[in-house]
SEFIZA-3560 file (N, C-alpha, C; in Angstrom, 3 decimals):
REM SEFIZA-3560
<numar><xx>46.250</xx><yy>174.426</yy><zz>396.532</zz><atom>N</atom></numar>
<numar><xx>44.831</xx><yy>174.436</yy><zz>396.819</zz><atom>CA</atom></numar>
<numar><xx>44.566</xx><yy>174.980</yy><zz>398.216</zz><atom>C</atom></numar>
<numar><xx>45.435</xx><yy>174.655</yy><zz>399.121</zz><atom>N</atom></numar>
<numar><xx>45.233</xx><yy>175.134</yy><zz>400.490</zz><atom>CA</atom></numar>
<numar><xx>45.391</xx><yy>176.642</yy><zz>400.578</zz><atom>C</atom></numar>
<numar><xx>46.233</xx><yy>177.215</yy><zz>399.744</zz><atom>N</atom></numar>
<numar><xx>46.416</xx><yy>178.669</yy><zz>399.788</zz><atom>CA</atom></numar>
<numar><xx>45.193</xx><yy>179.392</yy><zz>399.222</zz><atom>C</atom></numar>
<numar><xx>44.471</xx><yy>178.753</yy><zz>398.331</zz><atom>N</atom></numar>
<numar><xx>43.261</xx><yy>179.368</yy><zz>397.772</zz><atom>CA</atom></numar>
<numar><xx>42.085</xx><yy>179.308</yy><zz>398.736</zz><atom>C</atom></numar>
<numar><xx>41.999</xx><yy>178.223</yy><zz>399.516</zz><atom>N</atom></numar>
<numar><xx>40.877</xx><yy>178.041</yy><zz>400.435</zz><atom>CA</atom></numar>
<numar><xx>41.391</xx><yy>177.425</yy><zz>401.735</zz><atom>C</atom></numar>
<numar><xx>42.005</xx><yy>178.244</yy><zz>402.601</zz><atom>N</atom></numar>
<numar><xx>42.617</xx><yy>177.710</yy><zz>403.824</zz><atom>CA</atom></numar>
<numar><xx>41.628</xx><yy>177.062</yy><zz>404.789</zz><atom>C</atom></numar>
<numar><xx>40.359</xx><yy>177.390</yy><zz>404.679</zz><atom>N</atom></numar>
<numar><xx>39.385</xx><yy>176.807</yy><zz>405.594</zz><atom>CA</atom></numar>
<numar><xx>39.161</xx><yy>175.318</yy><zz>405.324</zz><atom>C</atom></numar>
<numar><xx>39.553</xx><yy>174.842</yy><zz>404.157</zz><atom>N</atom></numar>
<numar><xx>39.358</xx><yy>173.437</yy><zz>403.801</zz><atom>CA</atom></numar>
<numar><xx>40.655</xx><yy>172.644</yy><zz>403.829</zz><atom>C</atom></numar>
<numar><xx>41.656</xx><yy>173.126</yy><zz>404.543</zz><atom>N</atom></numar>
<numar><xx>42.963</xx><yy>172.468</yy><zz>404.543</zz><atom>CA</atom></numar>
<numar><xx>42.881</xx><yy>171.043</yy><zz>405.108</zz><atom>C</atom></numar>
<numar><xx>42.022</xx><yy>170.818</yy><zz>406.086</zz><atom>N</atom></numar>
<numar><xx>41.876</xx><yy>169.465</yy><zz>406.640</zz><atom>CA</atom></numar>
<numar><xx>41.320</xx><yy>168.521</yy><zz>405.581</zz><atom>C</atom></numar>
<numar><xx>40.363</xx><yy>168.978</yy><zz>404.818</zz><atom>N</atom></numar>
<numar><xx>39.801</xx><yy>168.149</yy><zz>403.748</zz><atom>CA</atom></numar>
<numar><xx>40.818</xx><yy>167.823</yy><zz>402.676</zz><atom>C</atom></numar>
<numar><xx>41.627</xx><yy>168.833</yy><zz>402.312</zz><atom>N</atom></numar>
<numar><xx>42.672</xx><yy>168.592</yy><zz>401.319</zz><atom>CA</atom></numar>
<numar><xx>43.689</xx><yy>167.584</yy><zz>401.844</zz><atom>C</atom></numar>
<numar><xx>44.030</xx><yy>167.701</yy><zz>403.125</zz><atom>N</atom></numar>
<numar><xx>44.985</xx><yy>166.775</yy><zz>403.726</zz><atom>CA</atom></numar>
<numar><xx>44.445</xx><yy>165.343</yy><zz>403.697</zz><atom>C</atom></numar>
<numar><xx>43.176</xx><yy>165.172</yy><zz>404.046</zz><atom>N</atom></numar>
<numar><xx>42.569</xx><yy>163.839</yy><zz>404.036</zz><atom>CA</atom></numar>
<numar><xx>42.532</xx><yy>163.285</yy><zz>402.611</zz><atom>C</atom></numar>
<numar><xx>42.146</xx><yy>164.109</yy><zz>401.638</zz><atom>N</atom></numar>
<numar><xx>42.069</xx><yy>163.658</yy><zz>400.252</zz><atom>CA</atom></numar>
<numar><xx>43.442</xx><yy>163.266</yy><zz>399.727</zz><atom>C</atom></numar>
<numar><xx>44.440</xx><yy>164.073</yy><zz>400.017</zz><atom>N</atom></numar>
<numar><xx>45.797</xx><yy>163.776</yy><zz>399.568</zz><atom>CA</atom></numar>
<numar><xx>46.326</xx><yy>162.505</yy><zz>400.233</zz><atom>C</atom></numar>
<numar><xx>46.065</xx><yy>162.356</yy><zz>401.516</zz><atom>N</atom></numar>
<numar><xx>46.509</xx><yy>161.152</yy><zz>402.228</zz><atom>CA</atom></numar>
<numar><xx>45.831</xx><yy>159.910</yy><zz>401.674</zz><atom>C</atom></numar>
<numar><xx>44.544</xx><yy>159.999</yy><zz>401.378</zz><atom>N</atom></numar>
<numar><xx>43.821</xx><yy>158.858</yy><zz>400.812</zz><atom>CA</atom></numar>
<numar><xx>44.372</xx><yy>158.497</yy><zz>399.429</zz><atom>C</atom></numar>
<numar><xx>44.651</xx><yy>159.497</yy><zz>398.616</zz><atom>N</atom></numar>
<numar><xx>45.206</xx><yy>159.236</yy><zz>397.285</zz><atom>CA</atom></numar>
<numar><xx>46.577</xx><yy>158.579</yy><zz>397.395</zz><atom>C</atom></numar>
<numar><xx>47.387</xx><yy>159.038</yy><zz>398.331</zz><atom>N</atom></numar>
<numar><xx>48.709</xx><yy>158.447</yy><zz>398.527</zz><atom>CA</atom></numar>
<numar><xx>48.593</xx><yy>157.008</yy><zz>399.028</zz><atom>C</atom></numar>
<numar><xx>47.636</xx><yy>156.739</yy><zz>399.912</zz><atom>N</atom></numar>
<numar><xx>47.446</xx><yy>155.381</yy><zz>400.437</zz><atom>CA</atom></numar>
<numar><xx>46.996</xx><yy>154.436</yy><zz>399.327</zz><atom>C</atom></numar>
<numar><xx>46.048</xx><yy>154.870</yy><zz>398.514</zz><atom>N</atom></numar>
<numar><xx>45.577</xx><yy>154.027</yy><zz>397.407</zz><atom>CA</atom></numar>
<numar><xx>46.705</xx><yy>153.768</yy><zz>396.418</zz><atom>C</atom></numar>
<numar><xx>47.487</xx><yy>154.791</yy><zz>396.107</zz><atom>N</atom></numar>
<numar><xx>48.605</xx><yy>154.629</yy><zz>395.187</zz><atom>CA</atom></numar>
<numar><xx>49.623</xx><yy>153.638</yy><zz>395.741</zz><atom>C</atom></numar>
<numar><xx>49.924</xx><yy>153.735</yy><zz>397.026</zz><atom>N</atom></numar>
<numar><xx>50.870</xx><yy>152.809</yy><zz>397.655</zz><atom>CA</atom></numar>
<numar><xx>50.357</xx><yy>151.380</yy><zz>397.583</zz><atom>C</atom></numar>
<numar><xx>49.085</xx><yy>151.183</yy><zz>397.865</zz><atom>N</atom></numar>
<numar><xx>48.501</xx><yy>149.835</yy><zz>397.825</zz><atom>CA</atom></numar>
<numar><xx>48.551</xx><yy>149.269</yy><zz>396.411</zz><atom>C</atom></numar>
<numar><xx>48.205</xx><yy>150.087</yy><zz>395.429</zz><atom>N</atom></numar>
<numar><xx>48.228</xx><yy>149.621</yy><zz>394.034</zz><atom>CA</atom></numar>
<numar><xx>49.647</xx><yy>149.256</yy><zz>393.617</zz><atom>C</atom></numar>
<numar><xx>50.619</xx><yy>150.089</yy><zz>393.969</zz><atom>N</atom></numar>
<numar><xx>51.995</xx><yy>149.796</yy><zz>393.594</zz><atom>CA</atom></numar>
<numar><xx>52.522</xx><yy>148.543</yy><zz>394.290</zz><atom>C</atom></numar>
<numar><xx>52.165</xx><yy>148.362</yy><zz>395.544</zz><atom>N</atom></numar>
<numar><xx>52.613</xx><yy>147.168</yy><zz>396.270</zz><atom>CA</atom></numar>
<numar><xx>51.942</xx><yy>145.900</yy><zz>395.745</zz><atom>C</atom></numar>
<numar><xx>50.724</xx><yy>146.023</yy><zz>395.250</zz><atom>N</atom></numar>
<numar><xx>49.990</xx><yy>144.868</yy><zz>394.740</zz><atom>CA</atom></numar>
<numar><xx>50.213</xx><yy>144.645</yy><zz>393.250</zz><atom>C</atom></numar>
<numar><xx>51.144</xx><yy>145.372</yy><zz>392.651</zz><atom>N</atom></numar>
<numar><xx>51.369</xx><yy>145.295</yy><zz>391.214</zz><atom>CA</atom></numar>
<numar><xx>51.683</xx><yy>143.901</yy><zz>390.707</zz><atom>C</atom></numar>
<numar><xx>52.527</xx><yy>143.178</yy><zz>391.409</zz><atom>N</atom></numar>
<numar><xx>52.886</xx><yy>141.821</yy><zz>390.964</zz><atom>CA</atom></numar>
<numar><xx>51.680</xx><yy>140.891</yy><zz>390.991</zz><atom>C</atom></numar>
<numar><xx>50.863</xx><yy>141.000</yy><zz>392.040</zz><atom>N</atom></numar>
<numar><xx>49.677</xx><yy>140.153</yy><zz>392.126</zz><atom>CA</atom></numar>
<numar><xx>48.672</xx><yy>140.500</yy><zz>391.030</zz><atom>C</atom></numar>
<numar><xx>48.515</xx><yy>141.782</yy><zz>390.767</zz><atom>N</atom></numar>
<numar><xx>47.594</xx><yy>142.208</yy><zz>389.710</zz><atom>CA</atom></numar>
<numar><xx>48.083</xx><yy>141.693</yy><zz>388.363</zz><atom>C</atom></numar>
<numar><xx>49.383</xx><yy>141.753</yy><zz>388.138</zz><atom>N</atom></numar>
<numar><xx>49.947</xx><yy>141.273</yy><zz>386.881</zz><atom>CA</atom></numar>
<numar><xx>49.717</xx><yy>139.776</yy><zz>386.731</zz><atom>C</atom></numar>
<numar><xx>49.864</xx><yy>139.025</yy><zz>387.805</zz><atom>N</atom></numar>
<numar><xx>49.617</xx><yy>137.587</yy><zz>387.740</zz><atom>CA</atom></numar>
<numar><xx>48.156</xx><yy>137.288</yy><zz>387.436</zz><atom>C</atom></numar>
<numar><xx>47.249</xx><yy>138.053</yy><zz>388.054</zz><atom>N</atom></numar>
<numar><xx>45.814</xx><yy>137.820</yy><zz>387.846</zz><atom>CA</atom></numar>
<numar><xx>45.404</xx><yy>138.189</yy><zz>386.424</zz><atom>C</atom></numar>
<numar><xx>45.859</xx><yy>139.333</yy><zz>385.941</zz><atom>N</atom></numar>
<numar><xx>45.460</xx><yy>139.796</yy><zz>384.616</zz><atom>CA</atom></numar>
<numar><xx>46.155</xx><yy>139.048</yy><zz>383.490</zz><atom>C</atom></numar>
<numar><xx>47.363</xx><yy>138.607</yy><zz>383.730</zz><atom>N</atom></numar>
<numar><xx>48.119</xx><yy>137.942</yy><zz>382.680</zz><atom>CA</atom></numar>
<numar><xx>48.742</xx><yy>138.971</yy><zz>381.742</zz><atom>C</atom></numar>
<numar><xx>49.521</xx><yy>138.472</yy><zz>380.789</zz><atom>N</atom></numar>
<numar><xx>50.235</xx><yy>139.361</yy><zz>379.877</zz><atom>CA</atom></numar>
<numar><xx>49.279</xx><yy>140.157</yy><zz>378.997</zz><atom>C</atom></numar>
<numar><xx>48.264</xx><yy>139.511</yy><zz>378.468</zz><atom>N</atom></numar>
<numar><xx>47.315</xx><yy>140.200</yy><zz>377.590</zz><atom>CA</atom></numar>
<numar><xx>46.493</xx><yy>141.229</yy><zz>378.360</zz><atom>C</atom></numar>
<numar><xx>46.113</xx><yy>140.908</yy><zz>379.579</zz><atom>N</atom></numar>
<numar><xx>45.337</xx><yy>141.847</yy><zz>380.395</zz><atom>CA</atom></numar>
<numar><xx>46.138</xx><yy>143.089</yy><zz>380.750</zz><atom>C</atom></numar>
<numar><xx>47.409</xx><yy>142.884</yy><zz>381.083</zz><atom>N</atom></numar>
<numar><xx>48.280</xx><yy>144.023</yy><zz>381.407</zz><atom>CA</atom></numar>
<numar><xx>48.470</xx><yy>144.899</yy><zz>380.173</zz><atom>C</atom></numar>
<numar><xx>48.667</xx><yy>144.266</yy><zz>379.023</zz><atom>N</atom></numar>
<numar><xx>48.840</xx><yy>145.028</yy><zz>377.791</zz><atom>CA</atom></numar>
<numar><xx>47.579</xx><yy>145.829</yy><zz>377.466</zz><atom>C</atom></numar>
<numar><xx>46.412</xx><yy>145.217</yy><zz>377.652</zz><atom>N</atom></numar>
<numar><xx>45.153</xx><yy>145.925</yy><zz>377.394</zz><atom>CA</atom></numar>
<numar><xx>44.976</xx><yy>147.087</yy><zz>378.368</zz><atom>C</atom></numar>
<numar><xx>45.331</xx><yy>146.871</yy><zz>379.631</zz><atom>N</atom></numar>
<numar><xx>45.221</xx><yy>147.933</yy><zz>380.629</zz><atom>CA</atom></numar>
<numar><xx>46.180</xx><yy>149.078</yy><zz>380.315</zz><atom>C</atom></numar>
<numar><xx>47.378</xx><yy>148.753</yy><zz>379.856</zz><atom>N</atom></numar>
<numar><xx>48.341</xx><yy>149.788</yy><zz>379.462</zz><atom>CA</atom></numar>
<numar><xx>47.795</xx><yy>150.630</yy><zz>378.319</zz><atom>C</atom></numar>
<numar><xx>47.193</xx><yy>149.978</yy><zz>377.338</zz><atom>N</atom></numar>
<numar><xx>46.635</xx><yy>150.716</yy><zz>376.201</zz><atom>CA</atom></numar>
<numar><xx>45.457</xx><yy>151.572</yy><zz>376.625</zz><atom>C</atom></numar>
<numar><xx>44.628</xx><yy>151.045</yy><zz>377.500</zz><atom>N</atom></numar>
<numar><xx>43.485</xx><yy>151.817</yy><zz>378.000</zz><atom>CA</atom></numar>
<numar><xx>43.961</xx><yy>153.049</yy><zz>378.761</zz><atom>C</atom></numar>
<numar><xx>44.958</xx><yy>152.894</yy><zz>379.616</zz><atom>N</atom></numar>
<numar><xx>45.477</xx><yy>154.029</yy><zz>380.368</zz><atom>CA</atom></numar>
<numar><xx>46.153</xx><yy>155.038</yy><zz>379.449</zz><atom>C</atom></numar>
<numar><xx>46.798</xx><yy>154.563</yy><zz>378.394</zz><atom>N</atom></numar>
<numar><xx>47.377</xx><yy>155.469</yy><zz>377.407</zz><atom>CA</atom></numar>
<numar><xx>46.304</xx><yy>156.276</yy><zz>376.703</zz><atom>C</atom></numar>
<numar><xx>45.185</xx><yy>155.633</yy><zz>376.399</zz><atom>N</atom></numar>
<numar><xx>44.067</xx><yy>156.330</yy><zz>375.766</zz><atom>CA</atom></numar>
<numar><xx>43.481</xx><yy>157.377</yy><zz>376.705</zz><atom>C</atom></numar>
<numar><xx>43.323</xx><yy>157.036</yy><zz>377.975</zz><atom>N</atom></numar>
<numar><xx>42.803</xx><yy>157.991</yy><zz>378.960</zz><atom>CA</atom></numar>
<numar><xx>43.759</xx><yy>159.169</yy><zz>379.104</zz><atom>C</atom></numar>
<numar><xx>45.042</xx><yy>158.895</yy><zz>379.191</zz><atom>N</atom></numar>
<numar><xx>46.034</xx><yy>159.958</yy><zz>379.311</zz><atom>CA</atom></numar>
<numar><xx>46.016</xx><yy>160.870</yy><zz>378.088</zz><atom>C</atom></numar>
<numar><xx>45.869</xx><yy>160.287</yy><zz>376.903</zz><atom>N</atom></numar>
<numar><xx>45.783</xx><yy>161.088</yy><zz>375.671</zz><atom>CA</atom></numar>
<numar><xx>44.538</xx><yy>161.960</yy><zz>375.682</zz><atom>C</atom></numar>
<numar><xx>43.417</xx><yy>161.409</yy><zz>376.111</zz><atom>N</atom></numar>
<numar><xx>42.175</xx><yy>162.190</yy><zz>376.167</zz><atom>CA</atom></numar>
<numar><xx>42.305</xx><yy>163.365</yy><zz>377.133</zz><atom>C</atom></numar>
<numar><xx>42.935</xx><yy>163.140</yy><zz>378.277</zz><atom>N</atom></numar>
<numar><xx>43.134</xx><yy>164.222</yy><zz>379.245</zz><atom>CA</atom></numar>
<numar><xx>44.053</xx><yy>165.291</yy><zz>378.661</zz><atom>C</atom></numar>
<numar><xx>45.107</xx><yy>164.863</yy><zz>377.976</zz><atom>N</atom></numar>
<numar><xx>46.038</xx><yy>165.821</yy><zz>377.372</zz><atom>CA</atom></numar>
<numar><xx>45.352</xx><yy>166.658</yy><zz>376.304</zz><atom>C</atom></numar>
<numar><xx>44.530</xx><yy>166.045</yy><zz>375.476</zz><atom>N</atom></numar>
<numar><xx>43.820</xx><yy>166.782</yy><zz>374.436</zz><atom>CA</atom></numar>
<numar><xx>42.857</xx><yy>167.773</yy><zz>375.066</zz><atom>C</atom></numar>
<numar><xx>42.150</xx><yy>167.355</yy><zz>376.122</zz><atom>N</atom></numar>
<numar><xx>41.217</xx><yy>168.265</yy><zz>376.787</zz><atom>CA</atom></numar>
<numar><xx>41.948</xx><yy>169.459</yy><zz>377.395</zz><atom>C</atom></numar>
<numar><xx>43.098</xx><yy>169.219</yy><zz>378.007</zz><atom>N</atom></numar>
<numar><xx>43.877</xx><yy>170.317</yy><zz>378.576</zz><atom>CA</atom></numar>
<numar><xx>44.364</xx><yy>171.260</yy><zz>377.487</zz><atom>C</atom></numar>
<numar><xx>44.783</xx><yy>170.707</yy><zz>376.348</zz><atom>N</atom></numar>
<numar><xx>45.217</xx><yy>171.533</yy><zz>375.229</zz><atom>CA</atom></numar>
<numar><xx>44.069</xx><yy>172.397</yy><zz>374.714</zz><atom>C</atom></numar>
<numar><xx>42.897</xx><yy>171.790</yy><zz>374.557</zz><atom>N</atom></numar>
<numar><xx>41.735</xx><yy>172.543</yy><zz>374.082</zz><atom>CA</atom></numar>
<numar><xx>41.332</xx><yy>173.637</yy><zz>375.065</zz><atom>C</atom></numar>
<numar><xx>41.395</xx><yy>173.330</yy><zz>376.359</zz><atom>N</atom></numar>
<numar><xx>41.088</xx><yy>174.351</yy><zz>377.370</zz><atom>CA</atom></numar>
<numar><xx>42.083</xx><yy>175.506</yy><zz>377.299</zz><atom>C</atom></numar>
<numar><xx>43.356</xx><yy>175.188</yy><zz>377.102</zz><atom>N</atom></numar>
<numar><xx>44.367</xx><yy>176.231</yy><zz>376.991</zz><atom>CA</atom></numar>
<numar><xx>44.167</xx><yy>177.099</yy><zz>375.763</zz><atom>C</atom></numar>
<numar><xx>43.851</xx><yy>176.487</yy><zz>374.643</zz><atom>N</atom></numar>
<numar><xx>43.600</xx><yy>177.250</yy><zz>373.423</zz><atom>CA</atom></numar>
<numar><xx>42.369</xx><yy>178.127</yy><zz>373.598</zz><atom>C</atom></numar>
<numar><xx>41.315</xx><yy>177.590</yy><zz>374.194</zz><atom>N</atom></numar>
<numar><xx>40.095</xx><yy>178.373</yy><zz>374.415</zz><atom>CA</atom></numar>
<numar><xx>40.376</xx><yy>179.560</yy><zz>375.334</zz><atom>C</atom></numar>
<numar><xx>41.142</xx><yy>179.359</yy><zz>376.388</zz><atom>N</atom></numar>
<numar><xx>41.499</xx><yy>180.467</yy><zz>377.282</zz><atom>CA</atom></numar>
<numar><xx>42.320</xx><yy>181.521</yy><zz>376.550</zz><atom>C</atom></numar>
<numar><xx>43.244</xx><yy>181.077</yy><zz>375.717</zz><atom>N</atom></numar>
<numar><xx>44.076</xx><yy>181.997</yy><zz>374.953</zz><atom>CA</atom></numar>
<numar><xx>43.223</xx><yy>182.835</yy><zz>373.995</zz><atom>C</atom></numar>
<numar><xx>42.316</xx><yy>182.193</yy><zz>373.304</zz><atom>N</atom></numar>
<numar><xx>41.442</xx><yy>182.912</yy><zz>372.372</zz><atom>CA</atom></numar>
<numar><xx>40.550</xx><yy>183.890</yy><zz>373.123</zz><atom>C</atom></numar>
<numar><xx>40.055</xx><yy>183.476</yy><zz>374.278</zz><atom>N</atom></numar>
<numar><xx>39.235</xx><yy>184.377</yy><zz>375.094</zz><atom>CA</atom></numar>
<numar><xx>40.016</xx><yy>185.601</yy><zz>375.536</zz><atom>C</atom></numar>
<numar><xx>41.279</xx><yy>185.413</yy><zz>375.916</zz><atom>N</atom></numar>
<numar><xx>42.119</xx><yy>186.544</yy><zz>376.326</zz><atom>CA</atom></numar>
<numar><xx>42.400</xx><yy>187.469</yy><zz>375.154</zz><atom>C</atom></numar>
<numar><xx>42.575</xx><yy>186.905</yy><zz>373.970</zz><atom>N</atom></numar>
<numar><xx>42.803</xx><yy>187.725</yy><zz>372.792</zz><atom>CA</atom></numar>
<numar><xx>41.591</xx><yy>188.587</yy><zz>372.462</zz><atom>C</atom></numar>
<numar><xx>40.415</xx><yy>188.014</yy><zz>372.589</zz><atom>N</atom></numar>
<numar><xx>39.207</xx><yy>188.768</yy><zz>372.243</zz><atom>CA</atom></numar>
<numar><xx>38.832</xx><yy>189.737</yy><zz>373.341</zz><atom>C</atom></numar>
<numar><xx>39.302</xx><yy>189.543</yy><zz>374.582</zz><atom>N</atom></numar>
<numar><xx>38.972</xx><yy>190.444</yy><zz>375.688</zz><atom>CA</atom></numar>
<numar><xx>39.911</xx><yy>191.664</yy><zz>375.737</zz><atom>C</atom></numar>
<numar><xx>41.105</xx><yy>191.516</yy><zz>375.210</zz><atom>N</atom></numar>
<numar><xx>42.047</xx><yy>192.636</yy><zz>375.260</zz><atom>CA</atom></numar>
<numar><xx>41.690</xx><yy>193.670</yy><zz>374.186</zz><atom>C</atom></numar>
<numar><xx>41.953</xx><yy>194.971</yy><zz>374.490</zz><atom>N</atom></numar>
<numar><xx>41.575</xx><yy>196.037</yy><zz>373.539</zz><atom>CA</atom></numar>
<numar><xx>42.397</xx><yy>196.092</yy><zz>372.306</zz><atom>C</atom></numar>
//
């Protein structure tokens, strides 16, 4: 991303650092979250995240197919 828009490299650095900090906090607090949610809550959260991941994968697949079809129709 920085190579595409070098003028925003500071913003990308801040965003990446914030994402890494949040990820570190979540991973460190994993045991406490598991205790609070309980076994059923963790299982429900796992299924929800699996559903979100599947939805993102399907959207990426559809975008790729659409781009491929567009390239086919644009070529002579």
